[in-house]
C-alpha positions in Angstrom: 64.8 195.2 117.4 63.0 192.4 119.2 65.6 192.3 122.0 65.3 196.0 122.6 61.5 195.7 122.8 61.8 192.8 125.3 64.1 194.9 127.5 61.7 197.8 127.6 58.8 195.5 128.4 60.6 194.1 131.4 61.6 197.4 132.9 58.0 198.8 132.3 56.5 195.9 134.1 58.9 196.4 137.0 57.9 200.1 137.3 54.2 199.1 137.3 54.9 196.4 139.9 56.7 198.8 142.3 54.3 201.8 141.8 51.5 200.5 144.1 54.1 199.9 146.9 55.5 203.4 146.5 52.0 204.9 146.6 51.1 202.9 149.7 54.3 204.1 151.4 53.6 207.7 150.5 50.1 207.5 151.9 51.3 205.8 155.0 54.0 208.4 155.5 51.6 211.3 155.2 48.8 209.8 157.3 50.8 208.0 160.1 54.5 208.9 160.3 54.4 212.7 159.7 51.7 213.4 162.3 53.5 211.2 164.8 56.7 213.2 164.3 54.8 216.4 164.8 53.2 215.1 168.0 56.6 214.0 169.4 58.2 217.4 168.6 55.3 219.2 170.3 55.7 217.0 173.4 59.5 217.6 173.5 58.9 221.4 173.3 56.3 221.2 176.1 58.6 219.3 178.4 61.5 221.7 177.8 59.2 224.6 178.7 57.8 223.2 181.9 58.7 225.2 185.1 58.0 225.2 188.8 54.3 225.4 189.6 53.1 223.7 186.4 50.7 220.7 186.8 51.6 217.7 184.8 50.2 214.3 184.0 52.5 211.2 183.8 52.1 208.1 181.6 51.2 206.3 184.8 48.3 208.6 185.4 49.9 210.5 188.3 48.9 214.2 188.4 51.1 216.6 190.3 52.6 220.0 190.6 56.2 220.5 189.7 58.3 221.5 192.7 61.8 221.3 191.2 63.2 220.9 187.7 66.3 218.9 187.3 68.4 217.9 184.2 66.6 214.6 183.5 63.8 214.6 186.0 61.2 216.5 187.9 60.2 216.5 191.6 56.4 216.7 191.8 54.0 216.9 194.6 51.1 214.5 193.9 49.2 214.9 197.2 49.5 217.1 200.2 52.8 215.8 201.5 54.0 213.2 199.0 56.8 214.2 196.7 57.8 212.0 193.8 60.8 212.2 191.4 59.8 211.3 187.8 61.8 211.2 184.6 61.1 213.8 182.0 60.2 211.0 179.6 57.3 210.0 181.9 55.5 213.3 181.3 52.7 213.0 178.7 51.2 216.4 179.0 50.4 219.5 181.0 47.2 219.5 183.0 44.7 221.8 181.4 43.0 224.6 183.4 39.5 223.1 182.7 40.6 219.8 184.4 41.6 221.4 187.7 39.2 221.1 190.5 
C-alpha cells in the first residue's frame, strides 16, 4: 500500500510542477502568438489585393503609387519620375486616405 501511495505522490507533484509552465505558455499564446498570426494574415491578404494606383508604404519608409503588379514584386513611382521595383515582402501597408497630402 505504501508503494502505491508513493507512486501517486510522485506523479501528483510532477503535475503541479508542470502546471505553471502550461499556464504561462497558454497566456503567452493568447496574448502574443495568436494576435501576431492574425496580423500576418491580414498583411498577406492586403498585399494580395493591391492593384495599380494604390499607394503603399515599404518597410524602408518609401511611399509610392503602384504602377505595375508582378508575380513577386511591384513597380512603384515614389517621386515624379523615379520608378522603383520592390519585393512584395517589403510592403508593410497601404497608405491611408488621411495621410495623403
